Structures are given as structure tokens and as C-alpha cells.
N, C-alpha and C positions, 0 to 999 in steps of 0.2 A: 919227113914225117910230120908235115904241117897239120894233117888231119887229126893227129893225136895230141896236139898242143892244147893245153888248158889255159885259157885266158883268165887271169885273176881280175877281180874288180879294181884292185889298185893299179893295174896296168891300163885300165880304161878311164880312170879318174884319179884325182889327187886332192889332198886336203887344201884348205884355203891358204895355209902358211906356205906350202910348197908352190902352189900356183902363184902366190905373190912374188916369190923369189924368181920363178921362171919368167914372169912378166916384168921384172925389174921395178916392182912397186913396194913401197912400205906397207905395213899391215893396215894402217889407217887409210892410206890411199886405195888399197885394194877393197876395204870394206865400203868406202864411199863409192867406188866404181860399181860394186854390187848393188848398193843402195840406189844408184841412179839408173841401173839397168844396163850399164856399159859391159858388165861381165855377167853372163848367165850361169847360174848354179843349179844343181839338181839334188834332190834329197838322197841321202845315203840309205841304201836298202837295209843295211845293218842297224839303222837307228843311231848312227854316230854323228849326226849333224849333216850339213850340206857339203857337197863336194863340187869340184870343177872338172868337167870332162876333158879328155885329151883333145877332142874335136874343137871345143871352145878355145882352148889355149892355142891350138894351131890356127884357128880363125883370127885371133887377135894378133898373133905374131906375123901373120901374112898380110896384115893391113898396111896401107901406104903410110910411111912416116913413123912406123913403130920403132922404138918405144916412145919417141917424143910426142907423137900425137895422143897416145893414151895418157901420158903424164899430164899434158896440157889440159885434157878434158876433165881431170879431177883436181886441178889446182884451185885452191881456195884462198881468199884474201879477206881481211877484216875491213873495218870502216875506213881507216886511214889509207891503206893501200887501194881499197876500192874507189875512194874518192880521187886519188891520184890517177888511177887507171881511166876513169871517166872524165878527168880534168874538171872537177867541180870541188867545192869546199866540202869538208867533212860534215858541216851542219846541213848543207843541201843534200848530201848523200843520205844522212840519217832521216831527213824528211821523206826522201824517196822510199826508204825501207819501211818507215812507219805507215806510209800510205799504201804499201803493198806493190809499189812499182818494181821493186827488186825484191826477190824472195830469198831468204837465207836457206842454206842447205845443211848447216851444222851449227852447233853452239857449244860453248863450254863455260864453266864458272871459274873465274880467276880467284886469286887468293884474297881479294877484297870482297868476295861473294857477289861480284857483278857479272851479269850475263854478257858474254862476248859472242856476237853473231858472226858467222862466216858465210861468204857468198862465192859462187862459182865465178872465176875470172872470165871464163868463156861467155857466160851470160851477160856480164857487165859490159864486155866489149860489144856484144850484139845490141844491147840497149843504147849504148852511146853512138853506134853507127846508124841507128834507125833515124831517118830524117823527120819522122813524126814526133820525135822527142826533143827536137832542137829548141823549142820554146821552153821546155821544162829545164833543159840543161843551161840555157843562157838567160832566160827571162825571169820575170817574177812568177812566183807560185800563184796559180789561179785562186780567186777569192774563196770558192767553194772548198777547195782543198785546204786552204788556210784555216777555215772555220772548223774543219774536222780535226786538224792538228791541235787547235786551241781547245777543243773539247776533250782532248786526251786520246785520240785514236792512235792505236799501235797494233798493226796487223802482223807484226813479225812472229809472235808465238803462234797465231792461228795459221798463217801461211806455212810455217814450219810443220805444224801438225798435219796439214793437208798433204804436204810432200812426204812426210814420214808414213802416213796412212797408205799412200800409193806404194811405198816400198813394202809394207807389211802385206798388202793384198797381193802383190806380185809373188811373194814368198809363200802364200797360202796354197795348200794342196787340196783343200776340201771345204765344204760349207762350214764345218765347225771351226776350222782355222780362220776363215773369213769373218765369222762371227766374233772370234777372239780378237782379231785385229780391230774391229769396230769398237768392241768393248774396252780395248786398251786406252781409248781416248775419253772414256766416260767415267764419272765418279762412281764408286761402288754403290752409293745410294740410288743413282739412276739405274744401275744394272739390277738392283734388287726390286725396283718397281716394275721393270720389264720382265724379268725372269723371277717369278715368285716361287717356283718349285725349287726347294733347296738342293735336291739331287741334280737337277738340270743346271742350276747355277754353279754348283761345284764342278760339274763336267765342263762348263764353259770357261771357268777360271783356269782350267788346265791348259787352254789354248790362248790365254790372254798374255801377250808379251809384256815383259817388264820395261820400264822406262830405260832409255840409254844410261849406261853406267857413268855416273859422275860422283866421284868421291866414295867413301865407305858407306854401306847401308846405314841409314839413320842420321847421316851427317847433314849439315846445312846445305851443302851442294846437292846431295841426293834429294832433299826436300824441294829445292828450287827446280831441279829437273822434273820431279814428279808434278809440280804445279804447272810447268810449261806443257807437260804431256797431257794434262786434263783440260777438256773443253770448258770454256767459261761463257761464251756468248750464247744467248738464248736461241738464236736461229741456228747456230752450229750444233748445239745440243739437240735441237728438234730434228734436224735431218739425220744426225747420227742415230738417234733413237728409232726413227722410222726405218732406216736402213738395217739396223740391228734386228728389229722385229721381223722384217721381211726375210733376212738371211737365216734367222732362227727357224722360221717355218720350213724353209728348204732343208736345214740341217736335221730337223725332227723327222722329215720324210725320208731323208737319206739314211740316217742311223739314229734312232732314239737314244737319249742319254741313259746310261746304265743305272740301275737302281737295285737295291738288295732284294734277293728272292725270299719269299715267305717260307720260313722253316716250319715243318710239321711239329706240333707239340708232342714230345716224347714223355710218357708218364714216368714219374720217378719211381724207382723200385721201393717197395714197402720194406720197412726195417723189420727184421725178424726179432721176436721177443728174446730179450737177453736171458741167457741160462745162468742161474746163480752159481757162484763159485762154491766148491765143497769146503765145508768148515771142519769136517772130521777127517779120518784117515782116508787119503786118496784111494787106497786099495778097496775100500767099501763103497766107492762111488760108481754108478749112481745109486742113490738109496732105494731100497726095496719098497714097492708100493704097498699100501695098507690093504689088508684083505677086504673084499667087498662081500657083504652078506646081510642077514637080518640083524636088527639091533639086539644087543644082549638083554636077557631077561633080568628081572629084579634080583633073583638069587645070584645071577652071574656078575651083577655089577659090584664093584668094589665099595666097601663101606664109606659113608661120608666122613670126612675128617672132623674131629671134635675140636672146636676152638679152644684155645688155651685161656684160662682166666686172666683177666687184666691184673697187673701188679698193683698191690695196695699203695696208695699214695704215702709218701714219706711223712711220718708224724712230725708235726711242728713242735718245736720246743717252747718253753716258757708258759706263762699264764694263759695265753690265748690257745695254745695247744691243749692244755689241761681242760679248759672249758669245752672245747670241741669234743674231747674224748669222753667227757662226762655226759654231755647231751647226746652222744651217739647211741 
């Protein structure tokens, strides 16, 4: 009864955690493999994040040398181990990294709030095996490169941003997602200058990925990660702005940013005049209306009331009172 079998989405794909277990990877190693494009993921149709298809897991498991080859492709080392792998001193390795000759793939902030850069061991081996790099590995650093180092050149943050942007663009499923990936590397002030419409800017921020998690939000480590995530070099900012402007034009044509619809003004209901509460017997309410007719004649009108005489003032006592009564 194969024709009546219903295939569930969970049978065709699995969550990243389960895929990592089936591939023999730690979660950090799995995330790095996805970051590098070693493992392909697909968006979840139910909106629950990205998943790994069964076909992708089978492809990886059937590769030669699995799982050692997959583990070796995501192995990272720091400065000390990287220098030992390339058979150079740590100082020379650091110069290579600052000059951009070797590119970091990850970083973390240690307890002393220092940034620790990590590199792919596989790439370092390839760099050391290249005969064109023999003079760099064994000889003196060229004068032009020494001048750049003395001027404070350090391309590690910028090279990491370029690598991270490639990962974000690979995960983007549409023009708004690609625009959000580019905006993730720009300062909010730069974004406000490019996207001046507040509704459009709010829609773009929905697709703007957060910096990699390092420490609690608002912690010093999180601030350091945010600073590394933000482009600083003028030429880097310039091409990011140009690319963002171009991708935004495509996103607007694809699907304009939503904005509130104009609501028709509904007139307020007029308040009805308040009816006075009865002060007499409720049984006699409402009061009878006065008869309408010609005004009454003079004979029919009631007599005018006669004002009462004012009371005489009290007589004063003593001589002054007697003189007043006498002269009255």
C-alpha cells in the first residue's frame, strides 16, 4: 500500500541538532560547516528555522573518509597552534593574519575581554604548502608590508566580516533577506541615510541578522562582537552602501515594504440631549405639557402681589436716639 503512504516533512528533513548527531559533529562544528557551505540547509516550510534534508545527510555520509574528512574540514586552531602548524613563530603568524594573508573564520572574547581569532587548520596547511609563500615563511617581511604593519594595519576584523557576509548571503532566500545581510554590517546611521522611509527601514530591520552571540546582551563581550560586526573602513562602507542601494531597488520591485492603509474617517455619533431626572413623584412623570393658546386677558390675569412695608428701624437708645426722634 505504498501509494497510500503519507510522507511527513520530518521524514524528509531533520533539525540541525539531530543532523549534527547523525554526522558525528558537535553543534559548534556543525554550525561552522553550515557557515562554510560544507553542509547545505533548506528553509523550513513551517517557519521553524532551517533544516537539513535526508538527501544531504546521505551525501555527506557516503563521502570518502567520512566522518574524519568532515571533521578535519571544520577543525579550527588559534594563533599558537596555527603557528606550530605552519612551523613559524607566533609573532610571524600574527603578522600574516594582520596583513590578511590568513583569514580568520571565527572569534570569541575571552574572560580578559581580548578577541581570540580562530583559523581553519586546512587553510593554514594549504598556505604553508604553497611554494609561492616560502619567502614569507622563512625570510624577512617585505618592506612595504612592514610599513603597513607599523601604520597599524589589521585586516582580521574586515576579513572576518567578508567571510561572514558570504555566509549570510548564502542563507538569504530573497532580495529583502540579501538587503538585510548587507545592512547587518552597517551602522544604523548609515542605514538611515540610505533608507529614509521609516516604514521601509522597519521592514528592512526585520531581515537584519544580529551579531554572533557572545555573552549576555549588553555585556562587554556583546559590545565587542557588535563592534567587530560593523564596517569601519571608508572603502568597505562605500561598497556596502552601493550594494545595499542596488539590492533595495530589486527588493522594492519584488515586494514593496508594507505600510499602514488609510482608514476612512468615521463620524462620531452625536450625543443625545440629556433628559432631566424627575424630582416629583415618579408616577406623575413625564410632566404634562402646558396648554398652548392665546395669552390671558387682563381680567383673567391674577392680581399683582402687594409688597410688604419695610420694617421700621430699631430705635436707638440714649440722647442721640432722642434727638433723632425729635427731629423726625
